[in-house]
N, CA, C and O atoms as a printed pandas DataFrame, in Angstrom:
     atom_number atom_name residue_name chain_id  residue_number  x_coord  y_coord  z_coord
0              1         N          MET        A               1  -18.648   28.063  -56.365
1              2        CA          MET        A               1  -20.213   27.789  -56.960
2              3         C          MET        A               1  -20.283   29.380  -57.824
3              4         O          MET        A               1  -19.941   30.423  -57.267
4              5         N          ALA        A               2  -20.615   29.341  -58.772
5              6        CA          ALA        A               2  -21.204   30.716  -59.377
6              7         C          ALA        A               2  -22.402   31.311  -59.070
7              8         O          ALA        A               2  -23.301   30.469  -59.090
8              9         N          LYS        A               3  -22.842   32.566  -58.757
9             10        CA          LYS        A               3  -23.820   33.072  -58.934
10            11         C          LYS        A               3  -25.043   32.566  -60.127
11            12         O          LYS        A               3  -24.570   32.704  -61.255
12            13         N          LYS        A               4  -26.214   32.122  -60.151
13            14        CA          LYS        A               4  -26.599   31.708  -61.777
14            15         C          LYS        A               4  -27.681   33.043  -62.295
15            16         O          LYS        A               4  -28.583   33.589  -61.660
16            17         N          GLN        A               5  -27.101   33.337  -63.919
17            18        CA          GLN        A               5  -28.429   34.852  -63.989
18            19         C          GLN        A               5  -29.586   34.033  -64.674
19            20         O          GLN        A               5  -29.397   33.213  -65.572
20            21         N          ILE        A               6  -30.519   34.284  -64.260
21            22        CA          ILE        A               6  -31.823   33.693  -64.629
22            23         C          ILE        A               6  -32.402   34.308  -65.978
23            24         O          ILE        A               6  -32.700   35.499  -66.068
24            25         N          ARG        A               7  -32.513   33.557  -66.833
25            26        CA          ARG        A               7  -33.196   34.273  -68.151
26            27         C          ARG        A               7  -34.599   34.138  -68.322
27            28         O          ARG        A               7  -35.067   33.003  -68.231
28            29         N          LYS        A               8  -35.229   34.937  -68.515
29            30        CA          LYS        A               8  -36.332   35.125  -69.111
30            31         C          LYS        A               8  -36.924   35.566  -70.414
31            32         O          LYS        A               8  -36.837   36.635  -71.017
32            33         N          VAL        A               9  -37.590   34.377  -70.698
33            34        CA          VAL        A               9  -38.375   34.019  -71.849
34            35         C          VAL        A               9  -39.799   34.456  -72.071
35            36         O          VAL        A               9  -40.600   33.693  -71.531
36            37         N          ASP        A              10  -40.285   35.368  -72.649
37            38        CA          ASP        A              10  -41.658   35.649  -73.152
38            39         C          ASP        A              10  -42.254   35.237  -73.788
39            40         O          ASP        A              10  -42.011   35.429  -74.979
40            41         N          LYS        A              11  -43.270   34.510  -73.456
41            42        CA          LYS        A              11  -44.031   33.784  -74.212
42            43         C          LYS        A              11  -45.796   34.151  -74.665
43            44         O          LYS        A              11  -46.355   34.766  -73.756
44            45         N          PRO        A              12  -46.441   33.952  -75.536
45            46        CA          PRO        A              12  -47.685   34.401  -75.442
46            47         C          PRO        A              12  -48.214   33.971  -74.206
47            48         O          PRO        A              12  -48.255   34.859  -73.354
48            49         N          TRP        A              13  -48.632   32.857  -73.865
49            50        CA          TRP        A              13  -49.013   32.866  -72.816
50            51         C          TRP        A              13  -48.578   33.384  -71.325
51            52         O          TRP        A              13  -49.417   33.277  -70.430
52            53         N          GLY        A              14  -47.456   33.871  -71.066
53            54        CA          GLY        A              14  -46.921   34.390  -69.644
54            55         C          GLY        A              14  -45.297   34.625  -70.002
55            56         O          GLY        A              14  -44.853   35.709  -70.379
56            57         N          TYR        A              15  -44.657   33.661  -69.854
57            58        CA          TYR        A              15  -43.138   33.706  -69.563
58            59         C          TYR        A              15  -42.665   32.901  -68.868
59            60         O          TYR        A              15  -43.202   32.768  -67.768
60            61         N          GLU        A              16  -41.134   31.776  -69.292
61            62        CA          GLU        A              16  -40.743   31.102  -68.404
62            63         C          GLU        A              16  -39.013   31.629  -68.097
63            64         O          GLU        A              16  -38.066   31.941  -68.820
64            65         N          LEU        A              17  -39.245   31.517  -66.622
65            66        CA          LEU        A              17  -37.431   31.822  -66.005
66            67         C          LEU        A              17  -36.956   30.626  -66.331
67            68         O          LEU        A              17  -37.885   29.852  -66.563
68            69         N          ILE        A              18  -35.802   30.096  -66.461
69            70        CA          ILE        A              18  -34.803   29.551  -66.956
70            71         C          ILE        A              18  -33.709   29.757  -65.853
71            72         O          ILE        A              18  -32.849   30.594  -66.128
72            73         N          TRP        A              19  -33.621   29.157  -64.719
73            74        CA          TRP        A              19  -32.869   28.927  -63.476
74            75         C          TRP        A              19  -32.007   28.166  -63.529
75            76         O          TRP        A              19  -30.940   28.425  -62.973
76            77         N          ALA        A              20  -32.219   26.884  -64.277
77            78        CA          ALA        A              20  -30.954   25.823  -64.201
78            79         C          ALA        A              20  -30.957   25.580  -65.575
79            80         O          ALA        A              20  -31.943   25.627  -66.310
80            81         N          GLU        A              21  -29.546   25.257  -65.959
81            82        CA          GLU        A              21  -29.317   24.976  -67.548
82            83         C          GLU        A              21  -27.711   24.423  -67.626
83            84         O          GLU        A              21  -26.653   25.051  -67.592
84            85         N          THR        A              22  -27.938   23.274  -67.719
85            86        CA          THR        A              22  -26.379   22.255  -67.861
86            87         C          THR        A              22  -26.819   21.375  -68.647
87            88         O          THR        A              22  -27.980   21.370  -69.056
88            89         N          LYS        A              23  -25.521   20.111  -69.103
89            90        CA          LYS        A              23  -25.469   19.607  -70.433
90            91         C          LYS        A              23  -26.460   18.253  -70.125
91            92         O          LYS        A              23  -26.734   17.472  -71.036
92            93         N          ASP        A              24  -27.020   18.045  -68.582
93            94        CA          ASP        A              24  -27.626   16.714  -68.000
94            95         C          ASP        A              24  -29.295   17.719  -67.818
95            96         O          ASP        A              24  -30.331   17.060  -67.905
96            97         N          TYR        A              25  -29.359   18.633  -67.674
97            98        CA          TYR        A              25  -31.206   18.869  -67.354
98            99         C          TYR        A              25  -31.059   20.279  -67.471
99           100         O          TYR        A              25  -30.000   20.851  -67.729
100          101         N          VAL        A              26  -32.605   21.032  -67.190
101          102        CA          VAL        A              26  -32.756   22.342  -67.147
102          103         C          VAL        A              26  -33.808   22.452  -66.054
103          104         O          VAL        A              26  -34.241   21.459  -65.467
104          105         N          GLY        A              27  -34.198   23.679  -65.806
105          106        CA          GLY        A              27  -34.862   24.270  -64.400
106          107         C          GLY        A              27  -35.911   25.308  -64.913
107          108         O          GLY        A              27  -35.346   25.858  -65.858
108          109         N          LYS        A              28  -36.924   25.750  -64.792
109          110        CA          LYS        A              28  -37.494   26.824  -64.986
110          111         C          LYS        A              28  -39.198   26.781  -64.401
111          112         O          LYS        A              28  -39.890   25.769  -64.291
112          113         N          ILE        A              29  -39.489   27.832  -64.165
113          114        CA          ILE        A              29  -40.897   28.212  -63.545
114          115         C          ILE        A              29  -41.336   28.750  -64.724
115          116         O          ILE        A              29  -40.638   29.602  -65.275
116          117         N          LEU        A              30  -42.518   28.348  -65.274
117          118        CA          LEU        A              30  -43.486   28.636  -66.060
118          119         C          LEU        A              30  -44.625   29.612  -65.148
119          120         O          LEU        A              30  -45.281   29.221  -64.182
120          121         N          HIS        A              31  -44.646   31.360  -65.933
121          122        CA          HIS        A              31  -46.004   31.944  -65.260
122          123         C          HIS        A              31  -46.760   31.592  -66.649
123          124         O          HIS        A              31  -46.191   31.424  -67.728
124          125         N          ILE        A              32  -47.980   31.524  -66.441
125          126        CA          ILE        A              32  -49.012   31.212  -67.233
126          127         C          ILE        A              32  -50.161   31.597  -66.676
127          128         O          ILE        A              32  -50.784   30.861  -65.911
128          129         N          GLU        A              33  -50.706   33.269  -67.140
129          130        CA          GLU        A              33  -51.927   33.861  -67.414
130          131         C          GLU        A              33  -52.822   33.037  -67.145
131          132         O          GLU        A              33  -52.620   31.853  -67.414
132          133         N          LYS        A              34  -54.107   33.466  -66.513
133          134        CA          LYS        A              34  -55.242   32.669  -66.182
134          135         C          LYS        A              34  -55.696   32.978  -67.312
135          136         O          LYS        A              34  -55.403   34.029  -67.881
136          137         N          GLY        A              35  -56.547   32.010  -67.824
137          138        CA          GLY        A              35  -57.011   31.183  -69.223
138          139         C          GLY        A              35  -56.635   31.232  -70.467
139          140         O          GLY        A              35  -57.364   31.506  -71.420
140          141         N          HIS        A              36  -55.162   30.894  -70.510
141          142        CA          HIS        A              36  -54.025   31.159  -71.386
142          143         C          HIS        A              36  -53.715   29.381  -71.210
143          144         O          HIS        A              36  -54.094   28.740  -70.230
144          145         N          ARG        A              37  -53.068   28.880  -72.206
145          146        CA          ARG        A              37  -53.136   27.168  -72.493
146          147         C          ARG        A              37  -51.592   27.051  -73.378
147          148         O          ARG        A              37  -50.958   27.811  -74.111
148          149         N          LEU        A              38  -51.471   26.142  -73.035
149          150        CA          LEU        A              38  -49.785   25.899  -73.785
150          151         C          LEU        A              38  -50.526   25.153  -74.941
151          152         O          LEU        A              38  -51.655   24.684  -74.794
152          153         N          SER        A              39  -49.887   25.083  -75.978
153          154        CA          SER        A              39  -49.921   23.943  -77.288
154          155         C          SER        A              39  -49.977   22.704  -76.850
155          156         O          SER        A              39  -48.940   22.297  -76.328
156          157         N          LEU        A              40  -51.026   21.850  -76.910
157          158        CA          LEU        A              40  -51.077   20.499  -77.346
158          159         C          LEU        A              40  -49.636   19.995  -77.898
159          160         O          LEU        A              40  -49.535   20.101  -79.120
160          161         N          GLN        A              41  -48.632   19.527  -77.303
161          162        CA          GLN        A              41  -47.441   19.095  -77.679
162          163         C          GLN        A              41  -47.220   17.801  -77.419
163          164         O          GLN        A              41  -48.074   17.148  -76.820
164          165         N          TYR        A              42  -45.741   17.099  -77.936
165          166        CA          TYR        A              42  -45.010   15.994  -77.207
166          167         C          TYR        A              42  -43.676   16.152  -77.425
167          168         O          TYR        A              42  -43.413   16.825  -78.422
168          169         N          HIS        A              43  -42.604   15.669  -76.696
169          170        CA          HIS        A              43  -41.369   15.527  -77.261
170          171         C          HIS        A              43  -41.201   14.289  -77.655
171          172         O          HIS        A              43  -41.860   13.294  -77.353
172          173         N          GLU        A              44  -39.600   14.470  -78.862
173          174        CA          GLU        A              44  -39.542   13.475  -79.504
174          175         C          GLU        A              44  -38.350   12.789  -77.864
175          176         O          GLU        A              44  -38.550   11.695  -77.337
176          177         N          VAL        A              45  -37.500   13.545  -77.518
177          178        CA          VAL        A              45  -36.245   13.572  -76.924
178          179         C          VAL        A              45  -36.918   13.487  -75.456
179          180         O          VAL        A              45  -37.093   12.431  -74.848
180          181         N          LYS        A              46  -37.277   14.811  -74.974
181          182        CA          LYS        A              46  -37.685   15.632  -73.682
182          183         C          LYS        A              46  -38.416   14.771  -73.058
183          184         O          LYS        A              46  -39.419   14.110  -73.328
184          185         N          GLU        A              47  -37.498   14.946  -71.873
185          186        CA          GLU        A              47  -38.428   14.185  -70.721
186          187         C          GLU        A              47  -38.899   15.415  -69.985
187          188         O          GLU        A              47  -38.600   16.507  -70.469
188          189         N          GLU        A              48  -39.796   15.350  -68.559
189          190        CA          GLU        A              48  -39.976   16.597  -68.164
190          191         C          GLU        A              48  -41.253   16.308  -67.029
191          192         O          GLU        A              48  -42.355   15.941  -67.436
192          193         N          THR        A              49  -40.911   16.560  -65.256
193          194        CA          THR        A              49  -41.751   16.835  -64.675
194          195         C          THR        A              49  -42.173   18.064  -64.038
195          196         O          THR        A              49  -41.395   18.674  -63.306
196          197         N          ILE        A              50  -43.561   18.544  -64.302
197          198        CA          ILE        A              50  -43.377   19.672  -63.433
198          199         C          ILE        A              50  -44.785   19.726  -61.731
199          200         O          ILE        A              50  -45.667   18.912  -61.459
200          201         N          TYR        A              51  -44.520   20.580  -61.242
201          202        CA          TYR        A              51  -44.924   20.613  -59.820
202          203         C          TYR        A              51  -45.914   22.004  -59.510
203          204         O          TYR        A              51  -45.340   22.989  -59.045
204          205         N          LEU        A              52  -46.894   22.051  -59.682
205          206        CA          LEU        A              52  -47.674   23.423  -59.354
206          207         C          LEU        A              52  -47.330   24.053  -58.480
207          208         O          LEU        A              52  -48.031   23.729  -57.521
208          209         N          LEU        A              53  -46.378   25.085  -58.098
209          210        CA          LEU        A              53  -46.438   26.294  -57.323
210          211         C          LEU        A              53  -47.702   26.608  -57.083
211          212         O          LEU        A              53  -48.297   25.999  -56.193
212          213         N          SER        A              54  -48.439   27.754  -57.933
213          214        CA          SER        A              54  -49.710   28.309  -57.100
214          215         C          SER        A              54  -50.237   28.336  -58.048
215          216         O          SER        A              54  -49.568   28.166  -59.067
216          217         N          GLY        A              55  -51.426   28.521  -58.136
217          218        CA          GLY        A              55  -52.544   28.618  -58.983
218          219         C          GLY        A              55  -53.585   27.225  -59.191
219          220         O          GLY        A              55  -53.686   26.385  -58.296
220          221         N          LYS        A              56  -54.030   27.162  -59.972
221          222        CA          LYS        A              56  -54.627   25.971  -60.532
222          223         C          LYS        A              56  -54.783   25.661  -62.261
223          224         O          LYS        A              56  -54.630   26.463  -63.182
224          225         N          MET        A              57  -55.045   24.599  -62.302
225          226        CA          MET        A              57  -54.724   24.236  -63.751
226          227         C          MET        A              57  -55.359   23.421  -63.792
227          228         O          MET        A              57  -55.826   22.900  -62.779
228          229         N          LEU        A              58  -55.673   22.900  -65.360
229          230        CA          LEU        A              58  -56.451   21.809  -66.112
230          231         C          LEU        A              58  -55.048   21.510  -66.841
231          232         O          LEU        A              58  -54.411   22.338  -67.492
232          233         N          PHE        A              59  -54.602   19.851  -66.554
233          234        CA          PHE        A              59  -53.985   19.206  -67.192
234          235         C          PHE        A              59  -54.090   18.166  -68.010
235          236         O          PHE        A              59  -54.544   17.170  -67.446
236          237         N          LEU        A              60  -53.786   18.008  -69.359
237          238        CA          LEU        A              60  -54.000   17.211  -70.266
238          239         C          LEU        A              60  -53.205   16.377  -70.502
239          240         O          LEU        A              60  -52.135   16.953  -70.695
240          241         N          PHE        A              61  -53.106   15.438  -70.592
241          242        CA          PHE        A              61  -51.884   14.062  -70.868
242          243         C          PHE        A              61  -52.527   13.024  -71.213
243          244         O          PHE        A              61  -53.694   12.728  -70.956
244          245         N          GLU        A              62  -51.429   12.236  -72.050
245          246        CA          GLU        A              62  -51.875   11.092  -72.685
246          247         C          GLU        A              62  -51.422   10.149  -71.945
247          248         O          GLU        A              62  -50.204   10.249  -71.793
248          249         N          ASP        A              63  -51.937    9.182  -71.365
249          250        CA          ASP        A              63  -51.948    8.000  -70.375
250          251         C          ASP        A              63  -50.993    7.151  -71.066
251          252         O          ASP        A              63  -50.610    7.474  -72.191
252          253         N          GLU        A              64  -50.595    6.153  -70.529
253          254        CA          GLU        A              64  -49.740    4.825  -71.034
254          255         C          GLU        A              64  -50.538    3.782  -72.589
255          256         O          GLU        A              64  -50.068    3.400  -73.661
256          257         N          LYS        A              65  -51.827    3.666  -71.970
257          258        CA          LYS        A              65  -52.549    3.654  -73.542
258          259         C          LYS        A              65  -53.273    4.218  -74.383
259          260         O          LYS        A              65  -54.307    3.843  -74.936
260          261         N          GLY        A              66  -52.532    5.387  -74.480
261          262        CA          GLY        A              66  -52.725    6.594  -75.488
262          263         C          GLY        A              66  -53.729    7.003  -75.724
263          264         O          GLY        A              66  -54.169    7.312  -76.831
264          265         N          GLN        A              67  -54.595    7.103  -73.975
265          266        CA          GLN        A              67  -56.104    8.210  -74.370
266          267         C          GLN        A              67  -55.246    9.015  -73.075
267          268         O          GLN        A              67  -54.361    8.959  -72.221
268          269         N          MET        A              68  -56.479    9.904  -73.824
269          270        CA          MET        A              68  -55.864   11.431  -73.309
270          271         C          MET        A              68  -57.143   11.748  -72.320
271          272         O          MET        A              68  -58.341   11.596  -72.557
272          273         N          GLN        A              69  -56.207   12.454  -70.612
273          274        CA          GLN        A              69  -56.803   12.119  -70.067
274          275         C          GLN        A              69  -57.036   13.683  -69.433
275          276         O          GLN        A              69  -56.677   14.582  -70.194
276          277         N          GLU        A              70  -57.600   14.104  -68.123
277          278        CA          GLU        A              70  -57.916   15.534  -67.829
278          279         C          GLU        A              70  -58.030   15.106  -66.108
279          280         O          GLU        A              70  -58.775   14.400  -65.430
280          281         N          VAL        A              71  -56.731   16.051  -65.846
281          282        CA          VAL        A              71  -57.035   16.371  -64.442
282          283         C          VAL        A              71  -56.426   17.715  -63.955
283          284         O          VAL        A              71  -55.437   18.244  -64.461
284          285         N          GLU        A              72  -57.195   18.237  -62.831
285          286        CA          GLU        A              72  -56.889   19.544  -62.699
286          287         C          GLU        A              72  -55.795   19.124  -61.326
287          288         O          GLU        A              72  -55.725   18.141  -60.588
288          289         N          LEU        A              73  -55.078   20.319  -61.423
289          290        CA          LEU        A              73  -53.727   20.687  -60.601
290          291         C          LEU        A              73  -53.932   21.169  -59.623
291          292         O          LEU        A              73  -54.947   21.858  -59.717
292          293         N          LEU        A              74  -53.415   21.201  -58.463
293          294        CA          LEU        A              74  -53.671   21.781  -57.294
294          295         C          LEU        A              74  -52.385   22.247  -56.897
295          296         O          LEU        A              74  -51.419   21.500  -57.053
296          297         N          PRO        A              75  -52.205   23.695  -56.270
297          298        CA          PRO        A              75  -50.612   23.950  -55.698
298          299         C          PRO        A              75  -49.877   23.115  -55.007
299          300         O          PRO        A              75  -50.318   22.961  -53.868
300          301         N          GLY        A              76  -48.929   22.513  -55.243
301          302        CA          GLY        A              76  -48.230   21.088  -54.158
302          303         C          GLY        A              76  -48.809   19.614  -54.919
303          304         O          GLY        A              76  -49.148   18.684  -54.189
304          305         N          GLU        A              77  -48.891   19.481  -56.411
305          306        CA          GLU        A              77  -49.190   18.416  -56.890
306          307         C          GLU        A              77  -48.082   18.388  -58.098
307          308         O          GLU        A              77  -47.471   19.421  -58.373
308          309         N          ALA        A              78  -47.859   17.225  -58.772
309          310        CA          ALA        A              78  -46.804   17.295  -59.445
310          311         C          ALA        A              78  -47.033   16.001  -60.569
311          312         O          ALA        A              78  -47.432   14.912  -60.156
312          313         N          HIS        A              79  -46.796   16.188  -61.751
313          314        CA          HIS        A              79  -47.157   15.326  -62.774
314          315         C          HIS        A              79  -45.668   15.228  -63.614
315          316         O          HIS        A              79  -44.975   16.235  -63.760
316          317         N          HIS        A              80  -45.196   13.672  -64.232
317          318        CA          HIS        A              80  -43.856   13.559  -65.040
318          319         C          HIS        A              80  -44.893   12.969  -66.482
319          320         O          HIS        A              80  -45.971   12.432  -66.737
320          321         N          ILE        A              81  -44.159   13.300  -66.865
321          322        CA          ILE        A              81  -44.493   13.671  -68.554
322          323         C          ILE        A              81  -42.969   12.676  -69.369
323          324         O          ILE        A              81  -41.836   13.062  -69.654
324          325         N          PRO        A              82  -43.576   11.458  -69.504
325          326        CA          PRO        A              82  -42.525   10.564  -70.396
326          327         C          PRO        A              82  -42.068   11.282  -71.711
327          328         O          PRO        A              82  -42.815   12.152  -72.158
328          329         N          THR        A              83  -41.090   11.037  -72.261
329          330        CA          THR        A              83  -40.681   11.025  -74.039
330          331         C          THR        A              83  -41.893   10.841  -74.750
331          332         O          THR        A              83  -42.521    9.782  -74.744
332          333         N          GLY        A              84  -42.166   11.683  -75.254
333          334        CA          GLY        A              84  -43.588   10.840  -76.481
334          335         C          GLY        A              84  -44.913   10.883  -76.432
335          336         O          GLY        A              84  -45.723   10.558  -77.300
336          337         N          ARG        A              85  -45.143   11.441  -75.022
337          338        CA          ARG        A              85  -46.566   11.526  -74.574
338          339         C          ARG        A              85  -47.319   12.700  -74.784
339          340         O          ARG        A              85  -46.675   13.643  -74.325
340          341         N          LYS        A              86  -48.468   13.098  -75.305
341          342        CA          LYS        A              86  -48.851   14.238  -75.614
342          343         C          LYS        A              86  -49.399   15.102  -74.318
343          344         O          LYS        A              86  -49.617   14.436  -73.307
344          345         N          HIS        A              87  -49.622   16.410  -74.259
345          346        CA          HIS        A              87  -49.896   16.935  -72.843
346          347         C          HIS        A              87  -50.179   18.505  -73.292
347          348         O          HIS        A              87  -49.873   18.969  -74.391
348          349         N          ARG        A              88  -50.705   19.093  -72.418
349          350        CA          ARG        A              88  -51.390   20.761  -72.340
350          351         C          ARG        A              88  -51.391   21.067  -70.902
351          352         O          ARG        A              88  -51.639   20.190  -70.074
352          353         N          MET        A              89  -51.057   22.583  -70.496
353          354        CA          MET        A              89  -51.467   22.953  -68.976
354          355         C          MET        A              89  -52.500   24.089  -70.170
355          356         O          MET        A              89  -52.289   24.542  -71.295
356          357         N          ILE        A              90  -53.748   24.195  -69.086
357          358        CA          ILE        A              90  -54.380   25.428  -69.227
358          359         C          ILE        A              90  -54.633   25.841  -67.653
359          360         O          ILE        A              90  -54.991   25.124  -66.719
360          361         N          ALA        A              91  -54.345   27.145  -67.681
361          362        CA          ALA        A              91  -54.350   27.898  -66.858
362          363         C          ALA        A              91  -56.198   28.491  -66.263
363          364         O          ALA        A              91  -56.783   29.483  -66.698
364          365         N          THR        A              92  -56.740   27.486  -65.174
365          366        CA          THR        A              92  -57.653   28.342  -64.821
366          367         C          THR        A              92  -57.641   29.298  -64.061
367          368         O          THR        A              92  -58.578   30.092  -63.970
368          369         N          GLU        A              93  -56.602   29.361  -63.417
369          370        CA          GLU        A              93  -56.381   30.399  -62.409
370          371         C          GLU        A              93  -54.902   30.632  -62.616
371          372         O          GLU        A              93  -54.173   29.804  -63.164
372          373         N          THR        A              94  -54.376   32.144  -62.013
373          374        CA          THR        A              94  -53.000   32.129  -63.156
374          375         C          THR        A              94  -52.396   31.370  -62.166
375          376         O          THR        A              94  -52.755   31.181  -61.003
376          377         N          CYS        A              95  -51.017   30.781  -63.038
377          378        CA          CYS        A              95  -49.844   29.853  -62.431
378          379         C          CYS        A              95  -48.461   30.040  -62.418
379          380         O          CYS        A              95  -47.920   30.727  -63.284
380          381         N          ASP        A              96  -47.731   29.408  -61.372
381          382        CA          ASP        A              96  -46.550   29.183  -61.561
382          383         C          ASP        A              96  -46.451   27.896  -61.244
383          384         O          ASP        A              96  -47.015   27.367  -60.286
384          385         N          VAL        A              97  -45.424   27.124  -62.379
385          386        CA          VAL        A              97  -45.237   26.027  -62.267
386          387         C          VAL        A              97  -43.646   25.480  -62.157
387          388         O          VAL        A              97  -42.913   26.388  -62.548
388          389         N          ALA        A              98  -43.177   24.762  -61.912
389          390        CA          ALA        A              98  -41.512   24.474  -61.354
390          391         C          ALA        A              98  -41.751   23.397  -62.580
391          392         O          ALA        A              98  -42.803   22.810  -62.831
392          393         N          GLU        A              99  -40.254   23.273  -63.406
393          394        CA          GLU        A              99  -40.674   22.208  -64.469
394          395         C          GLU        A              99  -39.070   22.111  -64.527
395          396         O          GLU        A              99  -38.313   23.061  -64.730
396          397         N          VAL        A             100  -38.612   20.422  -64.251
397          398        CA          VAL        A             100  -37.219   19.878  -64.405
398          399         C          VAL        A             100  -38.012   18.771  -65.571
399          400         O          VAL        A             100  -39.009   18.051  -65.623
400          401         N          SER        A             101  -36.531   19.285  -66.662
401          402        CA          SER        A             101  -36.742   18.446  -67.545
402          403         C          SER        A             101  -35.307   18.415  -68.338
403          404         O          SER        A             101  -34.456   19.305  -68.312
404          405         N          THR        A             102  -35.224   16.738  -69.297
405          406        CA          THR        A             102  -33.899   16.431  -69.144
406          407         C          THR        A             102  -33.562   18.500  -70.610
407          408         O          THR        A             102  -34.441   19.338  -70.810
408          409         N          PRO        A             103  -32.261   18.541  -71.140
409          410        CA          PRO        A             103  -31.894   20.136  -71.576
410          411         C          PRO        A             103  -32.339   20.374  -73.330
411          412         O          PRO        A             103  -32.020   21.220  -74.166
412          413         N          HIS        A             104  -33.186   19.214  -73.350
413          414        CA          HIS        A             104  -33.620   19.811  -75.052
414          415         C          HIS        A             104  -34.649   20.817  -75.294
415          416         O          HIS        A             104  -35.619   20.485  -75.975
416          417         N          LEU        A             105  -34.584   21.763  -74.922
417          418        CA          LEU        A             105  -35.314   23.031  -74.768
418          419         C          LEU        A             105  -36.083   23.192  -76.002
419          420         O          LEU        A             105  -37.281   23.408  -75.819
420          421         N          ASP        A             106  -35.632   23.133  -77.369
421          422        CA          ASP        A             106  -36.097   22.836  -78.553
422          423         C          ASP        A             106  -36.966   21.920  -79.130
423          424         O          ASP        A             106  -37.547   22.111  -80.198
424          425         N          ASP        A             107  -37.091   20.649  -78.241
425          426        CA          ASP        A             107  -37.984   19.723  -79.122
426          427         C          ASP        A             107  -39.441   19.713  -78.143
427          428         O          ASP        A             107  -39.816   19.356  -77.027
428          429         N          VAL        A             108  -40.003   20.414  -79.486
429          430        CA          VAL        A             108  -41.182   20.547  -79.476
430          431         C          VAL        A             108  -41.966   20.227  -80.542
431          432         O          VAL        A             108  -41.992   21.030  -81.475
432          433         N          VAL        A             109  -42.916   18.754  -80.640
433          434        CA          VAL        A             109  -44.070   19.154  -81.485
434          435         C          VAL        A             109  -45.107   19.416  -81.217
435          436         O          VAL        A             109  -45.721   18.794  -80.351
436          437         N          ARG        A             110  -45.709   20.604  -82.005
437          438        CA          ARG        A             110  -47.065   21.450  -81.449
438          439         C          ARG        A             110  -48.081   20.703  -82.135
439          440         O          ARG        A             110  -47.981   20.768  -83.360
440          441         N          LEU        A             111  -49.027   20.015  -81.695
441          442        CA          LEU        A             111  -49.840   19.426  -82.866
442          443         C          LEU        A             111  -51.307   20.107  -82.636
443          444         O          LEU        A             111  -52.348   19.661  -83.120
444          445         N          GLU        A             112  -51.187   21.460  -81.674
445          446        CA          GLU        A             112  -52.516   22.331  -81.901
446          447         C          GLU        A             112  -51.420   23.773  -81.113
447          448         O          GLU        A             112  -50.412   23.653  -80.417
448          449         N          ASP        A             113  -52.009   24.830  -81.502
449          450        CA          ASP        A             113  -51.450   25.797  -80.977
450          451         C          ASP        A             113  -52.544   27.173  -80.643
451          452         O          ASP        A             113  -53.113   27.224  -81.734
452          453         N          GLY        A             114  -53.028   28.045  -79.995
453          454        CA          GLY        A             114  -53.690   29.276  -80.286
454          455         C          GLY        A             114  -53.206   30.267  -80.553
455          456         O          GLY        A             114  -53.915   31.236  -80.822
456          457         N          TYR        A             115  -51.979   30.335  -80.564
457          458        CA          TYR        A             115  -51.130   31.823  -80.966
458          459         C          TYR        A             115  -50.508   31.768  -82.045
459          460         O          TYR        A             115  -49.693   32.681  -82.179
460          461         N          GLY        A             116  -50.601   30.734  -83.238
461          462        CA          GLY        A             116  -50.294   30.678  -84.057
462          463         C          GLY        A             116  -48.581   30.326  -84.947
463          464         O          GLY        A             116  -48.091   30.717  -86.007
464          465         N          ARG        A             117  -48.203   29.582  -84.051
465          466        CA          ARG        A             117  -46.970   28.561  -83.939
466          467         C          ARG        A             117  -46.963   27.340  -84.083
467          468         O          ARG        A             117  -47.588   26.579  -83.345
468          469         N          SER        A             118  -46.235   26.968  -85.080
469          470        CA          SER        A             118  -46.037   25.832  -85.724
470          471         C          SER        A             118  -44.904   24.991  -84.945
471          472         O          SER        A             118  -44.553   23.889  -85.369
């Protein structure tokens, strides 16, 4: 086994640490600064599960009926995001989020973004 190089990707809301990347899956830590939010987005192929390590967030997600729901996530709570479902993370406290997903890193369809990205 080889020691894995961790890749840091700066984002306008904080950064990602990509600690696992294979042809089958990706593991990341998302560090989201308090008051920042990720884009309202969905994925055409990517499927992911998030686990809140620290902090507090509002998590917006599209349910199985196509309705947007909002829940507060606390440390130790997780949420699965199926392919095609809209979602957004809003940090009410600085957060660290573990994300495990399929390896489709560029599969992001942004519907709304506060940082001018398309």
